[in-house]
N, C-alpha and C positions, 0 to 999 in steps of 0.2 A: 281604494275601498276607503268609502265616506268616514271621516274621525267624529268624536260625539262631540259636542261643546266642551268636556271636561277637557278629552285629548288634543285640543284644539288648543286652549288657555294654557294648559302646560307645558307647549310647545313653547308657546308665545313667552309665557311670563320669564325666565330666567334672562332673556335679551332688557325684556321691559325694567328687570330689578338693575341689570348692568347700567342701562341709559339713566336711570334715574340716579343710581350710585357717581355716576362720574359727572354728569351737571350738580349735584350737591358736591361733591369735592372740587371741582375747578373753577366752578361758578357760584357758586351759595351766599356769596357776601354779591352778588350785581343787584342794587335796588330797581324795582318794576315797579313802584307803587308810593307815591306818598300820600298822607291824610292830613284834609282838612279840619277843623274843628265843625264845620254845617255840618261832616262827612261822617265826626263821630257822633253829633248830637241826631244824625237825620238816616240813621239807620245803616251805616255804613256802605250807604248807596256809592256805587263806584267805582270802592277801593278794592284792586286789587291784592288779594291775599289767601286765596285755595287754587287748587288744581284741579279743573274738569277736562279728562281727553274724551268723554264720551260724543258729545255736542257743544257748539261756542252758538251765540246769539249777537251775528253784527247789527249796527245802527242801519245799515244801508241795504242791509239781503235777509234777515232774520234771521231763521233757525238753520243750522248745519250741520247734520250727524254727520260723525267722522268724515267729513271731508265731502259731505254728501249735500247741496241745500233742499231741502225739506219740498220742495216743488219737483223736483228731479224724481223724488223715490217716494211719492205719494200713493201710489198704487203698489206699493209691496205690502204686503204681509205682516202684522203686526209682529207676528215669529221670526220673521226676515230682519227683522227691525230690529228685536232683541239682540238676535247673533251678530246683527255687526255694531250696536253698542260694544258690544263686549270682544269681538274680533277685529274690529275694523274693516272689515268684509262683509260681504253677503253670501249665505250658504251657497253649496253648490244644490243641486232638486235633489239627489239622494242625503245630504246631510239634512236637509230642513226636512225632508222625511222621516229621518232617523229623531230628528231632535222634537218632532210635532208628536210621533209616537214617547218620546219620554216625558214631553210636560201630561199627555194623559197618563201615564203611569203614574204620575204624582198627584193625578187627580184627584183623589179620594178627600172628601170634607168630613171629619170625624163625627159622628153623630153626637157627640158633647158640644160641637160648635153651632147644630142647630137649636139644641137643648136650650141652651145659652139666649141667641137668636132671639126665641119666642117667648122666652122669661121675660124679657125687658118689656119696658112699659110701653104701651100704645104709642105714646105722644114723642118716642126716643125716635130724633132724628137720624134718617138714613147713614148719613155718615157715621155717627158715633153706632152706630151697628154695626158696619164695617171696619172701624179700626178694634172694636170690641173685638170682634172676629178673630182678626189678625190677631190680637195681641193673646187671644184665649189659645191660639195654634200653639203660642210659645213653646208648651207643651212636647212638640214634635220637631222640636230643634234639634238637627244634629248636627251645630257647632256648639250648644250648650252642654251636652254631652258628650262631645270629642273633648271640649277644654273640660271639661269636670274629670275625665281620665288623665287628663294630664297626652300635651301633642307639642311636636315641633311649631315653633310659632310660624318657620318657611311655607306650613302644609294650613294653616287658616284659613285661605281661600278656599279648600277642598269642602268641607262642611259649609262653609259662607254658601258657595255655587246650589250644593245640594235642600238648604234655605231654600234660596231663590228660585230654584227650580219648582220645589212645595207649595212655595206659596203663589209662583206664574202659574202653575197647576190648578191651583183653585180659587185664584182669587177671583177669576169672571165667574164660577158659580159660585162662591157666597153674593156677590153681588147681585147675581138674580136671587137668587134667595133671599136677601133681603129686602129686595123690589119685590118681591110678591107673597113675604111674610108682613112684611109696613102696610103694605096696599090693599089686601085681601084679596091676593088674585087667587084662589083654590090652593089647589097643590103644587109644591118645587118641583119643576122638570127637569130629568136627570139628562146630565152632559151628555153629548154624541159620541159613539166612536170613531168615527169617520170627519167632522165637521170641523175645518178651520177655526182659530181662536177664538176669533169676533162673529162669527157666523153662529158658532156654538152661545155666543153670550147673547146673540140676538133671539134666539130659536130658544133658553132657558128664559129670556126675560118674558115668553113669548108675546111678543108681539106682530102681528101679520107679516107675511113674509115679502109681500108686492113683488112677486115674480123676482127676486132674490135682491131687490132693489134697497132693502133693510140691511141685510147681511152687508152688502158694498158698504155703504151708509157708516155701519160699525167699523169696519175693517179700515175707510177713511179715519173715521172720529179718534180710533186707538192708535193708529199711526202718527197721526199729526200731535199728539198732546204727551209723545212719548217722550220726551227727554225737554229741557230748557236750559242747558248748562249747569254750572253747581250750586251758585250764588243763591236761586229763588227758593223761598220760606221753605217748603218740603224737601228738596233736594235738601236743602244745607241744614235742617233739622234733620235730617236720615243720614247723614254724613256724621254730623257732632255726637250723634245718641250713638252709632256706632263705631264712631273712633273712639269710644271706651270700651269696646271688645265686645257690646250689649248684641246678642245677635239680629238677624236680621226680622226677626218679630218683632222683636222693640223697636228696634229703626224704624221700619217701614211704618209702624203702628204712629209713633210718632211722628213721623212726615207728614201722614194723612192727616192726625189732628192739625197740623197746619195748614193742608191745603183747602181744609173745613173754613180758613177763616172768609170773610166776605171782602177783603182785600187781594184775596191769592185764587182757591179756584172755585169760591160760590161766586164769583163776576157773570158768570153765562147766566145764571139764572135771571141776575137783575140787569141784565140785558134784555131776554127775552120779554119781561116782563114789563119795560118801558115802552117795549115795540108792541104789546096785546092792548097798552095803557093807549097808546097812540090810537089804535085803530076803535079803540072804545070809544075815544072821546068824538071820533068823526065817522064813528057806524060803518068800519068799512077801510078798506086798502085808503088812506090818504093819497090824497096829489100831492107833488113836490112841494107848491106852495104852501099847502095844509102843513107839511112835516117842517116845511125853513119857520111859518111862525110859532107850532110849539117846540121846537128848537128851542127859539129864542125865549119861549115862556117859561121854559126850561131853567137854561142858562140864570135870566132874568130873575128867577127865583131863588138864586145863590144854589141849585144843585148841578150835576153831573150829569151827561149824554153818555149812560154804560156803553163800553164797548168800543169809547174812543181815547185815544194815549197809550202810552205803554212806555214802562222805567226806562225800557232799553231800544226798541226800536223808534226811527224816526222818516220810516215811508208804511205803508198799508201793509202788513204782516201777511206773509205768505200764506198761510194756513186761513187767513181767512179768505184771501184768493183761494182756494183750493174748493173751502165751502161753498162759495158762492159760485163758480162754475159747476162743481156739481147740483147748485140746486135750478142752475139755469137748463140741463140736462135735465133733470126728473121731476121739477114742480117749478117751472117757469108760472103757472097757470094761481099757483097755491096765494091766496091774501099776504097770510104771514110773511112769507119769502118776497113778494114783491115790494112789500115794506121795507124790508130789510135792506131789499136792494137798492129803494128808491134815498132811505135813509143813506144809505154808500154814497149815492150822488150828491144831496144836499147839505147832509153835516159838517162835514168839512170844512166846506166852504164858510159855514157860520161858525166853526170855531176860529175861522183863519179872521172873519171881521172882528170875531168878538178880542181876537188878540190875547188870550191868556193862557191858549195851550201850544204847550211845546211840541206837541204831537197832537194834528187834528187826524190822525189815519186809523182807520180800525184796527183793533186786535182781534186775534183768534174767535174771544168771547161774542163780538157782535154779531156773529152768522151761524154757530153752532148750535144755538137753542131753535132755531128756526126747522131744521132738518130733523132732530129729536120731536119737536110737537110735531110736523108733520107723519111720521114713519108710530107715532104712536105715544111716546111719553111724553105726559101733559102731566106728571107731577114733578115742578120744577124744581123742589128741594133735593131730588134725587140724582139732579143732573151732575152733581160734583161727583158723585160715587163714579160713573162712568168715565170723569176724568181721572178718579182714583187710580182705574183699574188701566188706564194707558201709562197713567205715570209711574206705575209700579216697574214699570220696564224700565225705566231714567234711572230710580233710587237702588234697586237692587245692582244693575249692572254696575254703577259708580262703587257698591259697596266691595263688590265683589275684587274689583280691579284696586281699590283701596287695601283689602285684604293682601291681596297676591304682592301689592309693594311698598308691606309696612308702612303705612301712611301713620302718622301717632297721632296718640290723642289732640285733638280741638282745644285748644286754649290761648284765647286771645288776652291782651294785657288789658282791661281797664282802669282810667282814668279819671279822675276826680273831676266837679266844676270848679273846683277851687283849684286844682291842677291847670284847667284851661284856660282860668284868669289868669294864673301867674306867667303864661306863657305870653299872652296878649302885651309887649313891650313892656314885661314884670309891672306891669302898671296895678294889677289887683283889681277885686272885684270892683271897688269905687269907681272905677273907669266910668265915665259920661258917658250919658249912648248918643251915637254920633248925631248931628240935627240934618232934619230932611228939609 
């Protein structure tokens, strides 16, 4: 008999707790990282100071989900990915069907959420609408209610999982509603009783089906953006808020606020905008030489070419490769996709010649927007909402596991600038700058 997600987790957690306690007891004093002044000032980049078992990002291979390189599992359903993020293995056919049924049972969006969204100013950003809706649904939190009544801390993960299922069951419906309310797309479309999570999202957006291609594109998009280890802004923010025992509605809403930033989830719209500007300049899909010239023009003006470079990766993002392969299969004659593909051929060479890019290769944002644009999503500012629907899987799975393992509150030690100066050969603030 297939087990539910809760039953699977319940069977795993005692061993996970035992392993964590053993690691702490026997090897807790082992140093795993050192921090420099540059890292302390520069956003703690590269400092190893937290644990995330759902995924890792290796500089030379890209995203790995529970030991599975993303390119090997890109055709899995998002529901399978979420299960794997939590369990470490993919569900059986029966377990997947049971899990999908459970998600649909958690799919009712309270009426007050729609009233809140419809009451927001017409100029509200779609990310602000999504964040607000998730926060408004905190009223539904099973964790908050259970904690208020009093409960054993060893059981914190159980109502956390209930909240995770509630958010997973509704976030795609809410996101689709945000789209239709914000952009005046007529009445809301009710969720399906039979479609999978991604296909249902595409249907509720009201996108043309394109003989099933739109649903396939949405499955790929939601799978590829599902998680990106624990240190990125959205995951780290969600983790920090959740570490205070704030329930998942608070924590995910906070994480999505981070995702809304131009240096994080908002980047995909900037990438497509640059592509369309290039096409406008050359009155259509530009030639490779025209792309080369415009790339140099962009760089020489002090601007960057959006979508190229990554904080961790030193190779082409495999998620870009997956999107590019999808485009070549289904939309190879589309001018926007052709431009994205030609940019991929030319821009890394230009960045190498320019010499200031540590990583000249494209990240996922360089290609995702072209697919969304082709299948009918032309409202750029909405793109980060799609990212959010996907990334909720990573944030929620990490929070459930952290509650199961009793991960303590996040509280790093900060130091003052004077303290940093005091560490530099004890010379203090008056140390002269090195001569160039």
